[in-house]
N, C-alpha and C positions, 0 to 999 in steps of 0.2 A: 459066436466070440463077442467078448464083452469087450467095448471100448472105454477107456478113461479118458475124460477131459479134465482139464486144466481150468479153472476159471481165475480170470484175473479181478483182483478188489478192486472196486470202483474209487477213484480218487485221482488226486497228481503226483507225478514223483518227483523228486526234488529238483531236478533238472527242470520239467515242464514248471513248475513252481518258481522258480529261479527266471524261468525265461518270461513268464507272463509278470513279475515284479518290474523286470527290466522295461517290458514294454510300458507298462504304467509310468513307472519313471521317466521316460522317452516322452509321453503324453504330455507329463506334467509341466516337464521341463519346455516342451513348445507352447503349452498353455500360459505359463504363468507370465512370459514377457508380453503375449497380447490383453492379458488381465490388465497388466498393467500398464500398457498405452490406451486402453480404455478407460482407466481412470485417469488418468493425467489428461486425455481428452476431454474428461466429464468437469475435471476439476478448472482445467482451462477455460472451457465454454462458461462454466459457473463464475467464474473472475471476471469475465469477459460481458455476462448480463451483471453483475455488480457494479461495475463502471458505467455501464448505460444507466442502469437506475440513478446511478449518482448523477451522472449526466443530466437526466429528467428531471433530478431533484433542483439542480444548481439552477438549469432554466428557469423553473418555477420560481425559485427565487429570485432571480436576475428580473423576472416579470413583474414581480409583485413588489422588488424593493427597489428597483432600478438599477441595478448593478449587482456584481457578484459578492459572496460575502467576504470579509476579511477573514484572517486567522489568527484574531483576536490579539491578547496583549501577553507579552512573554513574563513570565513570574507571578501570574495571578491564575488561582484556580476560580473556576464556576463555584459561585455560593448561590442561595436564593435571589431572585433579581438581578443577577449581574451574569446572565448569560453571554451578554455581549464581550464578555472578554476572553471567552471561549473560542476552539480554534472553527474552522469553515464546516466541520463536520459536524460538529455539536449545531450549529445553526442550521443546519439543513435536514436535523431531524423530522421536525413536522412534515417535511416533503417526502420523507420515506416512512409514510404511517408510523413515526415514532414519537408522535406529539406527548403522549403519556411521560417518555423517556424526558423528554424534552423541559417539560414542566415540573416533573417530580425526580431529579436524574437520583438514578439508583446505581451504585457501583459495582454491583454483583451481578447486571443486566447485561450480556454481548449484543452488538449488532451485527447480524449474520449479514446485512450489505456490504460491511466494512471488513470482512473477513476472506482472504482465499483461502479455499480448502483446502488446496495443496501444500499450506503450512501447518495445517491441524491447530491443535490446541484450543483453549475454550475462548480466546478472543477478549480476557480480560486479565489489565493489569493487577499483580497480586501484592504489589510492593508500595506501599506507601511511602517509603521515601524513593523518588523519582532520581536523586543524584543532583537536581538543579533548586532542591530547596534551601541551600544556602544563599541565594541570590533574593529570595522573597525579601520583602522587609526593609531593603538596604535603599540608600539615597536613590540608587538608579531605576530599581524596580519595587517603589513604596507600598503598592497596592494589594498586600497581604488577603487577598479574599477568599477567605475558606482555610482549614487546616491542612496540614501537608500530607493527611491521610485521604483526601481527596485526590489523592494522585492514583490512587486505587479506581478501576472502572476498565471502560470499554476502550480498546485500543482499534488503530486502523492500518490495515496492509496498504492502504492506497493514500498517498500525499498530493497535497496540492501543488502545482507549478507557482513558486514564491513571486517569479516574476509576473503572474498574474492575480495569484491571490495574496494579497499583501498583508501586511500585519499593521496592528495601530504603530503610527510612529509617534505620536503625542497624545496620552492618553487624556490628559486634562482637557485638550481642546476640540476630542473626537467622542467623549464618553457619549455613548447611546447610539451614536451612529455604526449602522450595521453593515454597511456597504464598502468594498474597498474603491479606489480611483479608478476603476475598470468594469466596464459592463461587456457584455458578449458585443454586444453592436460597437464599439469602441475600440475592438481589436481589428487595427489598420491593416497588417499583414492577413488578415482572412482567419476566420473562426477555425476553418478546416486545415489550417497550415499551422495551428498554435496548439500547443499542449495546453491541457488545465490541470489534469489529474492524471497520477500515473503510480504504479505499482512501486513501492519503494524499497529499494533494499534491505536485507535484515538479515543479519548471522543465523546460520542453520543453529548456534547454541542458544538464540532468542527465541526461538519457536515456543519452547516448553521449559520453562514457566516465561510468560510474560511480565516484566518487572515495572512497565511504565518510566523507563530513564535510557540513556544512553541512544539517542535517536528513534525511540518507540515510546514518545509520552501519550497519554490518554488524551482523547477529544476533549474532555473536559479544560486543559489545561492550555492556554493561548500561546501563540507566536512559536512553538517550537517545531523542533526537526522532525518531530514524531510525526507530524501533520502536515508538513511540508517541506519540500526539496527543491533544489535547481535555481539558488540565488548567487547572480555574480557577484560575491562580495568583494572581487578584486578588480573590479571596474570592467569597463568596456573601452574599446578602441576600434575606430572604422566601424562601429557597427557591431562587432564583435567582441567575445570576451579575450580579456587578456589571458596570458599565460599565468599560470599559478596553481596552487595545489586545489585551493576551494573550487575555483573555476573549471579546473580539470574533474572533480569530482562531481560538480555537477552536471557536467556533459557525460558522465559515466554510466555503463550498463553493466550488469554483470548477473549471472545466475548465482542464487544464495551459496554462500560459503562462509569460512572461518575467517575473522579477523588477522592480517597478517600471513595466511596462507595464499600462494599464490597471487600475492598482491591486491588480494581482496580488502574492500575499506567500504565498510555500509555509509560512512559521514558523507551526508549530502548526495548520496548517490541512488540512483535508482537500479531497480532489479526484481526479480521475482525468482519462486522456485521452477518454473518452467522450462524445459531445453529448449524450447521454438523462439523464445525471444521475451520481452516486457511488453506488457499490454497497456495501452494510454489511451484516457478519454481525450478526444480534442473538442475545440472550442463547439462545432457544430452539433456535439454529441454523438459523434461516431466513434469507434473503438477501435484501434490501429495495434496491431503486434509490431513493436519496431526489434529489429535482428540487435543483438549484442554486439556485432561488430560495426554498426552504425559509425561513420566517420564522426570526429568529436565537433566538427566545425559546424557539421548538419546537423546534429544533436542541439548545438547552441541556437543555432536559428529556429530550431522548432520551439525553443524555450521562450524566445524573444517575441511577442505580440506586436510590436510597432518597428522593427528595424530596418522595413523598406526593402528585403533585400531578397532576392529568388532564391527558394529552396531546392537543390539539385535531387535528382532520382535516388534514391535508395531502396 
């Protein structure tokens, strides 16, 4: 007797194919958060390394110049032979292997050390009108050094602590002086207890493009909020900052957001794109991540170099 055999065709049935697709989708769903965490950790580590390099550069500047660099002169742009009016970030370029950029400023060159990779973008401001140009050439800020278009150029995600890295107060008397009133050695509260540089607050809408204004001025523009934060403009009382809008902003940390949403305000504030907190460079060269939940009083103490008060644990 002849037996007949039915042969099954090779391949997947529709149900089997759907099962395979479902398994792949589940695996991708499990993998993506892990990949995102790895990327975030890598970006956070790079940002901390940037601050460490900035710390080495500031200490090198301090040792060779007798003090920390100042933040330049507000209302003045860097032009040939006038680098002294620019921000502290511009002044330390020779100490981060950017001597050519320091001597021959090029607005099309970003400085990798000043860019937090988690924010992305080119690290270069693309708008020549930085929003502050109407002040240049006035009686209050008469030193219009360089055209407004020099606002185009590298920006920094890291701002100096205005209470440590000061601006020029009187440019006519201090012309040519490249140090602030403070050196690392003169921080009486202890360099490990004092913030020198930190990641500045920046709106997510400002990441791309960078426009060189609205608290994000380029490194060749002096005395601006784009390169320094944390000044207590509304004064101190008993060694602590008075209550007030600008003083509160100086002591505020927040993850990047959109202005006006959930009370987010980047003006004179600190912040970062990282969920774990905001990285800061201390005066001794160490890098410390401070949580967004830090008490404002404690944050104020960390920003004051010589208040003589004990900083509580946080």
